[in-house]
C-alpha positions as CSV (number, residue, x, y, z in Angstrom):
1,M,39.4,-64.6,93.9
2,R,40.0,-63.2,90.4
3,I,43.2,-63.5,88.3
4,D,43.9,-61.3,85.3
5,L,46.3,-62.6,82.7
6,I,45.4,-60.1,80.0
7,P,48.3,-58.0,78.6
8,D,47.7,-54.6,77.0
9,V,48.9,-56.1,73.7
10,P,48.8,-59.9,73.4
11,T,52.4,-61.1,73.0
12,E,54.4,-64.3,73.3
13,P,58.2,-65.0,73.7
14,T,60.3,-65.9,70.7
15,E,63.2,-68.3,70.7
16,G,65.7,-65.5,71.0
17,G,64.1,-64.3,74.2
18,G,62.3,-61.3,72.6
19,V,58.6,-60.7,72.3
20,R,56.5,-60.7,69.1
21,R,53.0,-59.6,68.5
22,V,50.3,-62.1,68.1
23,V,47.4,-61.3,65.7
24,V,44.1,-61.6,67.4
25,S,41.7,-62.9,64.9
26,P,37.9,-62.8,65.2
27,G,37.8,-66.6,64.6
28,V,35.2,-68.5,62.7
29,P,31.6,-67.0,62.6
30,R,29.3,-68.6,65.1
31,Q,27.1,-70.0,62.3
32,E,30.1,-71.7,60.8
33,L,31.2,-73.1,64.2
34,L,27.9,-74.8,64.6
35,R,28.6,-76.8,61.5
36,L,32.1,-77.9,62.5
37,P,32.6,-81.5,63.4
38,T,33.3,-82.1,67.0
39,D,35.4,-85.2,66.6
40,E,33.6,-86.9,69.5
41,P,34.4,-90.6,69.9
42,E,31.5,-93.0,69.9
43,D,32.1,-94.0,73.5
44,L,31.9,-90.4,74.8
45,E,28.5,-91.2,76.4
46,D,30.4,-93.5,78.8
47,S,32.2,-90.5,80.2
48,R,31.1,-89.7,83.8
49,Y,30.9,-86.1,82.8
50,Y,28.9,-86.5,79.6
51,E,25.6,-85.0,80.8
52,L,27.3,-82.1,82.5
53,L,29.7,-81.3,79.7
54,H,26.9,-81.2,77.1
55,S,24.2,-79.4,79.0
56,I,26.2,-76.2,79.7
57,Y,26.6,-73.1,77.6
58,D,30.3,-72.6,78.2
59,A,33.3,-74.5,76.9
60,A,34.5,-76.9,79.5
61,L,38.0,-78.4,80.1
62,I,38.4,-81.1,82.7
63,T,42.0,-81.5,84.0
64,D,43.8,-83.4,86.7
65,M,45.2,-81.6,89.7
66,T,48.4,-80.8,87.6
67,G,46.5,-79.1,84.8
68,V,46.6,-81.9,82.2
69,I,43.4,-82.0,80.2
70,T,41.5,-85.3,80.6
71,E,38.1,-84.3,79.0
72,V,36.5,-81.6,77.0
73,N,33.0,-80.8,75.7
74,A,31.9,-80.0,72.1
75,R,31.7,-76.3,73.0
76,A,35.4,-76.2,73.8
77,I,36.2,-77.7,70.4
78,E,34.1,-75.0,68.7
79,F,35.8,-72.2,70.6
80,L,39.4,-73.5,70.4
81,L,39.3,-75.2,67.0
82,W,41.5,-78.0,68.4
83,P,40.7,-81.6,67.5
84,R,39.7,-83.5,70.7
85,E,42.5,-86.0,70.4
86,K,45.0,-83.1,70.5
87,L,43.5,-81.4,73.5
88,I,43.4,-84.6,75.6
89,G,46.6,-85.0,77.5
90,V,48.1,-81.5,77.0
91,S,48.5,-78.9,79.7
92,V,45.8,-76.3,80.1
93,S,48.7,-73.7,79.9
94,Q,48.8,-74.4,76.1
95,V,45.2,-73.3,75.9
96,I,45.3,-70.3,78.3
97,S,47.8,-67.7,77.3
98,G,50.0,-66.8,80.3
99,A,49.2,-69.8,82.4
100,D,51.9,-71.9,83.9
101,N,52.5,-74.4,86.7
102,D,52.6,-71.6,89.3
103,L,49.1,-70.6,88.2
104,I,47.8,-74.2,88.6
105,Q,49.3,-74.4,92.1
106,T,47.7,-71.0,93.0
107,L,44.3,-72.3,91.8
108,V,44.6,-75.5,93.8
109,E,45.5,-73.6,96.9
110,N,42.7,-71.1,96.5
111,L,40.1,-73.7,95.7
112,K,40.7,-75.3,99.1
113,E,38.9,-72.3,100.6
114,E,36.8,-71.0,97.8
115,R,34.1,-72.5,95.6
116,F,35.6,-71.0,92.4
117,T,38.2,-68.7,90.9
118,L,37.7,-66.3,88.0
119,I,40.4,-65.7,85.4
120,Q,40.5,-63.0,82.8
121,A,42.8,-64.2,80.0
122,Y,43.3,-64.8,76.3
123,C,42.7,-68.3,75.0
124,V,44.8,-69.8,72.2
125,R,43.2,-71.4,69.2
126,E,45.0,-74.1,67.2
127,D,45.9,-71.5,64.5
128,D,47.6,-69.4,67.3
129,S,45.0,-66.7,67.1
130,L,43.7,-65.4,70.5
131,F,40.3,-64.4,71.9
132,P,39.5,-62.9,75.2
133,A,37.7,-65.2,77.7
134,E,36.4,-65.2,81.2
135,I,37.3,-68.5,82.9
136,A,35.7,-69.9,86.0
137,V,37.7,-72.7,87.7
138,N,36.0,-75.2,90.0
139,Q,37.3,-78.4,91.7
140,F,35.7,-81.8,91.7
141,R,36.7,-83.4,95.0
142,E,35.7,-87.0,94.3
143,G,38.6,-89.5,94.0
144,A,42.0,-87.8,93.3
145,G,40.1,-84.6,92.4
146,N,39.8,-82.7,89.1
147,L,39.9,-79.1,88.0
148,C,37.1,-77.9,85.7
149,F,37.8,-74.8,83.5
150,F,34.6,-73.1,82.2
151,L,35.5,-70.8,79.3
152,R,33.2,-68.0,78.1
153,D,34.1,-66.3,74.8
154,I,33.8,-62.5,75.5
155,P,35.1,-60.5,72.6
156,I,31.8,-58.7,72.1
157,R,31.6,-57.9,75.7
158,R,35.2,-56.8,75.9
159,L,34.7,-54.6,72.8
160,A,31.6,-53.1,74.5
161,E,33.6,-52.4,77.7
162,E,36.4,-50.8,75.7
163,M,33.9,-48.6,73.9
164,L,32.3,-47.6,77.3
165,R,35.8,-46.7,78.6
166,T,36.4,-44.6,75.6
167,E,33.1,-42.8,75.8
168,H,33.5,-42.3,79.5
169,N,37.0,-40.7,79.0
170,A,35.5,-38.5,76.2
171,I,32.7,-37.3,78.5
172,Q,35.1,-36.8,81.5
173,N,37.4,-34.6,79.4
174,A,34.7,-32.8,77.3
175,A,34.6,-29.0,77.4
176,N,30.8,-29.1,77.6
177,G,29.1,-29.9,80.9
178,I,27.4,-33.3,81.0
179,A,25.0,-34.5,83.7
180,V,22.7,-37.5,84.1
181,A,19.7,-37.5,86.4
182,D,17.4,-40.4,87.3
183,L,13.6,-40.5,87.3
184,A,13.5,-38.9,90.8
185,E,15.4,-35.9,89.3
186,N,18.5,-36.6,91.3
187,L,21.9,-36.4,89.7
188,E,23.6,-39.7,89.0
189,Y,26.6,-38.5,87.1
190,V,28.3,-35.1,86.6
191,N,31.5,-34.5,84.6
192,P,34.2,-32.1,85.8
193,A,33.3,-29.4,83.2
194,F,29.8,-28.9,84.6
195,A,31.0,-28.8,88.2
196,E,33.5,-26.0,87.2
197,M,30.7,-24.1,85.3
198,I,28.5,-23.8,88.4
199,G,31.4,-23.4,90.8
200,A,30.9,-26.7,92.6
201,E,33.6,-28.1,94.8
202,S,33.9,-31.3,92.8
203,A,31.8,-33.4,90.4
204,E,31.4,-36.1,93.1
205,S,29.8,-33.5,95.5
206,L,26.9,-33.1,93.1
207,V,26.0,-36.8,92.8
208,G,22.7,-37.5,94.6
209,V,21.7,-33.8,94.6
210,A,18.3,-32.7,93.1
211,V,18.8,-31.2,89.6
212,L,16.5,-28.3,90.3
213,S,18.4,-27.4,93.4
214,V,21.5,-27.0,91.2
215,V,20.1,-25.1,88.2
216,G,17.4,-23.4,90.2
217,E,13.7,-24.2,90.5
218,N,11.4,-21.9,88.5
219,E,8.7,-22.1,85.9
220,M,11.2,-22.6,83.1
221,T,13.2,-25.5,84.7
222,R,10.0,-27.2,85.9
223,E,8.7,-27.0,82.3
224,M,12.1,-28.5,81.2
225,M,11.8,-31.5,83.5
226,D,8.1,-32.2,82.7
227,K,8.7,-31.9,78.9
228,V,11.5,-34.5,79.0
229,L,10.4,-36.9,81.7
230,V,6.6,-36.8,81.0
231,G,6.4,-35.8,77.4
232,G,9.5,-37.7,76.2
233,E,10.6,-34.6,74.3
234,T,13.9,-32.7,73.9
235,W,14.2,-29.3,75.6
236,N,16.7,-26.6,74.6
237,G,17.1,-23.2,76.2
238,E,19.2,-20.8,78.3
239,L,19.4,-20.8,82.1
240,T,21.0,-18.5,84.6
241,V,22.5,-20.6,87.4
242,A,23.5,-18.9,90.7
243,R,27.1,-19.4,91.9
244,S,28.1,-18.7,95.5
245,G,30.2,-15.6,95.7
246,E,30.6,-15.3,92.0
247,E,28.8,-13.9,88.9
248,D,25.8,-16.0,87.8
249,A,26.6,-18.6,85.1
250,K,24.8,-18.2,81.8
251,L,24.3,-21.7,80.4
252,E,22.7,-23.1,77.3
253,V,21.0,-26.4,78.1
254,L,20.0,-29.4,76.0
255,A,18.0,-31.9,77.9
256,T,16.8,-35.2,76.5
257,C,15.5,-38.6,77.7
258,N,17.9,-41.2,78.9
259,R,16.5,-44.6,77.8
260,N,17.5,-48.2,78.6
261,S,17.9,-51.0,76.1
262,D,14.1,-51.5,76.1
263,G,13.5,-47.9,75.1
264,D,12.0,-47.0,78.5
265,T,12.8,-43.6,80.0
266,V,15.1,-44.0,83.0
267,G,16.1,-40.4,83.5
268,V,17.5,-37.2,81.8
269,V,20.8,-36.4,80.1
270,F,21.8,-32.8,80.1
271,S,24.4,-31.0,78.0
272,F,25.5,-27.6,79.2
273,T,27.4,-24.9,77.3
274,D,28.9,-22.0,79.1
275,L,27.7,-18.8,77.3
276,A,30.2,-16.5,79.0
277,D,32.7,-16.7,76.1
278,R,30.0,-16.4,73.5
279,H,28.5,-13.3,75.3
280,R,32.0,-11.8,75.5
281,A,32.6,-12.4,71.8
282,E,29.2,-10.9,70.9
283,A,29.8,-7.9,73.1
284,A,33.2,-7.5,71.4
285,M,31.6,-7.7,68.0
286,R,29.0,-5.1,69.0
287,E,31.7,-2.8,70.3
288,S,33.8,-3.2,67.1
289,E,30.8,-2.4,65.0
290,R,30.0,0.7,67.2
291,Q,33.6,1.8,66.8
292,R,33.5,1.4,63.0
293,V,30.2,3.4,62.8
294,M,31.5,6.2,65.0
295,L,34.8,6.5,63.2
296,E,33.1,6.6,59.9
297,S,30.8,9.3,61.3
298,L,33.8,11.3,62.5
299,G,35.5,11.0,59.1
300,A,32.3,12.3,57.4
301,A,31.9,15.1,59.9
302,C,35.6,16.2,59.4
303,H,35.1,16.2,55.7
304,H,32.0,18.3,55.8
305,L,33.3,20.7,58.4
306,G,36.7,21.1,56.8
307,Q,35.4,22.8,53.7
308,P,33.5,25.7,55.4
309,A,36.4,26.1,57.9
310,T,38.8,26.6,54.9
311,V,36.5,29.1,53.4
312,L,36.2,31.0,56.7
313,M,40.0,31.2,57.1
314,A,40.5,32.4,53.5
315,N,37.8,35.1,53.9
316,L,39.1,36.3,57.3
317,G,42.5,36.6,55.8
318,I,41.2,38.8,53.0
319,I,39.3,40.9,55.4
320,R,42.4,41.4,57.6
321,E,44.4,42.7,54.6
322,R,41.8,45.2,53.6
323,L,40.9,46.3,57.1
324,D,41.4,49.9,58.3
325,T,44.3,49.6,60.6
326,N,43.0,52.5,62.7
327,D,40.0,50.4,63.9
328,K,41.6,48.3,66.6
329,L,38.4,46.6,67.8
330,I,37.6,45.2,64.4
331,G,41.2,44.2,64.0
332,D,41.2,42.2,67.3
333,L,37.9,40.5,66.3
334,V,39.3,39.4,63.0
335,E,42.5,38.1,64.6
336,N,40.5,36.2,67.3
337,S,38.3,34.7,64.5
338,L,41.4,33.6,62.6
339,D,42.9,32.0,65.7
340,A,39.6,30.2,66.3
341,V,39.4,28.9,62.7
342,T,43.0,27.8,62.9
343,R,42.2,25.8,66.1
344,L,39.1,24.4,64.4
345,G,41.3,23.1,61.6
346,E,43.7,21.5,64.1
347,V,40.8,19.8,65.9
348,L,39.4,18.5,62.6
349,H,42.9,17.2,61.7
350,K,43.1,15.3,65.0
351,L,39.6,13.9,64.6
352,N,40.4,12.7,61.2
353,E,43.3,10.7,62.6
354,V,41.4,9.1,65.5
355,N,41.4,5.2,65.2
356,E,39.6,4.4,68.4
357,Y,36.4,6.0,69.6
358,R,37.1,6.7,73.2
359,T,35.3,9.2,75.5
360,T,36.5,11.2,78.5
361,R,34.7,13.1,81.2
362,Y,34.7,16.9,81.2
363,L,31.9,17.8,83.6
364,G,30.8,16.4,86.9
365,T,32.7,13.7,89.0
366,D,33.8,10.2,88.3
367,S,30.6,8.8,89.8
368,D,28.5,11.0,87.4
369,S,27.1,8.6,84.7
370,K,25.2,11.3,82.7
371,S,26.2,11.1,79.0
372,E,26.2,14.9,78.8
373,S,29.4,15.0,80.8
374,M,31.3,12.8,78.3
375,I,33.2,14.0,75.2
376,L,35.4,12.4,72.6
377,D,39.0,11.9,73.8
378,I,41.4,13.1,71.1
């Protein structure tokens, strides 16, 4: 059985019935605690629990069956900073935040069937500061019986657990895909982003699956795994991952060793970046540059063609004025030429106002992909 008495924010009631925050202090450094006096009486060696109390790592509080403390060890005095004479005779509820008579009764009932009960709670020092503790409760059944509370100070472990939760939440909600594989190259963990990238049903469905069956087994991916697992190096590159019924995913991959606290390689950690957005952005930039170049070319062409077109129109106008009106054929040719030069001027004017280079088909069918059948749409 396990009992949790840990609030999100340690609090305690005030006289007015409200709640006030309690400052959780780190306490006295361990090297200082070891120099603190334990206030042990000279006759402590006569205690029936002396050898037990002073041979264990944890703080120990011995109580009667109602929770009143009858004995403590030196470790408890170090943890709680209470003088021994103040601890003896008080209820354990004054030491364990959130404990009460109902908790003691629950413990007594549970220990009739179980060897021990675990409690996660905050313990109260004499200065009212709190520290998180893991408490194991046992019952001594000799005589009237006693309860023994073994307290383990766990602020470092609790901080590590909170950091792990924070890091886990960060990885779970990351935009990049994260995956972890073991030495057998099977996936142990996959975050939702990676599952979405490759079109998997869920992240859980990928756990236990071989990495290379997900990203594809080929010369490049085999080199990636060997370089990381055998060579202990970091691998970076781009992979194309097949997705059922969808366009293949283009992913940038960073693979590195996953090491334990001893520095031994225990697997591979992968970070995946979806390149689709990057490729779309690069394509858009290329198209924008192409548009800019083509529009500048059109502007230059209009400028260079506009001058001779103006000259042609002026000369044809002079010719028409001096032309013999009896020669109808020549007159028609001049008029047609003037009409053509006028249309040329109109086309050049339209080209000069084009702000998007867009082509349209003028020969062939819609399925014809030959570039010769496309002209500028103005």
